[in-house]
C-alpha positions in Angstrom: 13.8 14.6 -4.3 15.9 16.0 -1.4 18.5 14.3 0.7 20.1 15.1 4.0 22.7 13.2 6.2 23.0 13.5 10.0 25.1 11.8 12.7 28.3 11.7 10.6 26.4 10.1 7.7 24.8 7.3 9.7 21.3 8.7 9.2 20.1 9.6 5.7 16.8 11.3 5.0 15.2 11.1 1.5 11.9 12.5 0.2 10.3 15.8 -0.8 11.8 19.0 0.5 9.0 19.3 3.0 9.3 15.7 4.2 13.0 16.0 4.6 12.9 19.3 6.4 10.3 18.0 8.9 12.2 14.7 9.5 15.5 16.6 9.9 13.9 19.0 12.5 12.5 16.0 14.5 15.7 14.0 14.4 17.9 17.0 15.3 15.8 17.8 18.3 16.2 14.1 19.4 19.8 13.6 18.3 21.4 13.4 21.7 19.7 10.1 22.7 20.9 8.6 19.3 24.6 9.5 19.8 26.6 6.5 20.8 23.8 3.9 20.3 24.5 0.7 18.5 22.4 0.2 15.4 19.8 -2.2 16.9 18.9 0.4 19.6 19.1 3.4 17.2 16.7 1.7 14.8 14.0 1.3 17.5 14.5 4.9 18.6 14.2 6.2 15.1 11.1 4.0 14.4 9.4 5.5 17.5 10.1 9.0 16.3 8.8 8.2 12.8 5.6 6.9 14.3 5.2 9.6 17.0 5.6 12.4 14.5 4.0 10.7 11.5 7.2 11.3 9.4 6.8 10.4 5.7 10.4 10.8 4.5 12.5 7.7 4.0 14.9 7.5 6.9 17.9 5.2 6.5 20.3 4.1 9.2 23.7 2.9 7.9 22.1 2.6 4.5 19.1 0.5 5.5 15.5 1.8 5.7 13.9 2.2 9.2 10.2 1.4 8.8 7.1 2.9 10.3 5.4 0.4 12.5 2.1 2.3 12.6 1.7 2.6 8.8 2.2 -1.1 8.2 0.0 -2.2 11.1 -2.8 0.2 10.2 -2.8 -1.2 6.6 -2.7 -4.8 7.9 -5.8 -4.1 10.0 -7.7 -2.9 6.9 -6.6 -6.0 5.1 -7.8 -8.2 8.0 -11.2 -6.5 8.0 -11.6 -6.9 4.2 -10.2 -10.4 4.1 -8.4 -9.6 0.9 -5.5 -7.5 -0.3 -7.6 -5.9 -3.0 -11.0 -4.4 -3.5 -13.1 -7.0 -5.4 -15.6 -4.4 -6.3 -13.0 -2.5 -8.3 -11.4 -4.9 -10.8 -9.1 -3.9 -13.6 -8.9 -5.5 -17.0 -5.9 -6.3 -19.2 -6.6 -6.5 -23.0 -5.7 -9.8 -24.7 -5.7 -9.3 -28.4 -8.2 -6.9 -29.9 -11.4 -8.1 -28.4 -10.7 -10.1 -25.2 -10.1 -8.6 -21.8 -8.9 -10.5 -18.7 -9.9 -9.3 -15.2 -7.0 -8.7 -12.9 -6.5 -7.1 -9.4 -7.4 -3.5 -9.7 -7.5 -1.2 -6.6 -5.4 -2.7 -3.9 -6.0 -2.4 -0.2 -2.4 -3.3 0.3 -0.5 0.0 0.5 2.6 0.7 -1.6 4.5 1.2 1.7 3.5 -2.2 3.0 4.2 -3.7 -0.4 7.7 -2.3 -0.4 8.2 -3.7 3.1 7.1 -7.2 2.0 9.4 -7.4 -1.0 12.4 -5.6 0.5 12.4 -7.1 4.0 10.2 -10.2 4.2 11.7 -12.7 1.7 9.6 -12.0 -1.4 10.3 -10.9 -4.9 8.5 -7.8 -6.2 6.3 -9.8 -8.7 6.7 -6.8 -11.2 4.5 -4.4 -9.2 2.0 -4.2 -6.4 -0.8 -5.7 -8.6 1.4 -8.7 -9.4 2.2 -9.2 -5.7 -1.5 -9.1 -4.8 -2.4 -11.4 -7.6 0.1 -13.9 -6.1 -1.3 -13.4 -2.5 -4.9 -12.1 -3.0 -6.5 -13.2 0.3 -5.8 -12.9 4.0 -5.2 -16.7 4.1 -2.5 -16.3 1.4 -0.8 -13.6 3.4 -0.8 -15.8 6.5 0.7 -18.6 4.5 3.4 -16.2 3.2 4.3 -15.2 6.8 4.5 -18.9 7.8 6.7 -19.7 4.8 8.1 -16.9 2.5 9.4 -17.4 -1.0 12.7 -18.6 0.3 10.9 -21.4 2.3 11.4 -19.8 5.7 9.2 -18.2 8.3 9.4 -14.4 7.7 10.6 -13.6 11.2 13.4 -16.2 10.9 14.7 -14.5 7.8 15.1 -11.0 9.4 18.7 -10.2 10.6 19.0 -9.7 14.4 20.2 -6.1 14.0 17.0 -5.0 12.0 15.2 -4.5 15.2 12.5 -2.2 13.7 11.7 -4.8 11.0 11.6 -7.7 13.6 9.3 -5.6 15.8 6.9 -5.1 12.9 6.9 -8.7 11.8 6.2 -9.8 15.4 3.2 -7.4 15.5 2.1 -8.8 12.1 2.3 -12.3 13.4 0.3 -11.3 16.6 -2.5 -10.0 14.4 -2.5 -12.8 11.9 -2.1 -15.6 14.4 -3.8 -14.4 17.6 -4.0 -17.8 19.3 -0.3 -18.4 18.8 0.4 -14.9 20.1 -1.6 -15.6 23.2 0.2 -18.8 23.9 3.6 -17.3 23.3 2.8 -14.3 25.7 1.4 -16.7 28.3 4.5 -18.8 28.1 6.8 -15.8 28.6 4.7 -14.4 31.5 4.7 -17.7 33.3 8.5 -17.9 33.2 9.1 -14.4 34.7 
């Protein structure tokens, strides 16, 4: 695991040596537009760089992860297409005693990256691991219910701090995909008032 700090320590890059080197090169070549930005604007700028260059390193701004919008939305589209967060054709089994086995979620469609986003940013506990989370929210309808009301009893978007602009942007995109009619109405409302 390698680690590099940039912009007087405001930006921290973590990952394999190759991931960190690549992210450092991209960020250094785009550092001038980041100088002097307030955190909300810097987070959006960094998110755009992560997605434009397909950076895999973890990039933190003032100690908080900046998330890839493309990675999460691409995974969500796979989940929407499947209708579940796991592959029902590939179950796993947990032994209970010496003879009995209980089926559990095996191969997940939910990526580890999206799972981390859900339990670190969206108002959920980790549920031990990704399989535990998917067992709690196995279907697309369960995921929709979670975004309407997370484990703290709030709409996910309402529980994201205003300065986490990259996270808010992703959650708004998620809501647009999960609730297309509401998205259409919201966008029509905004366009009619401009």
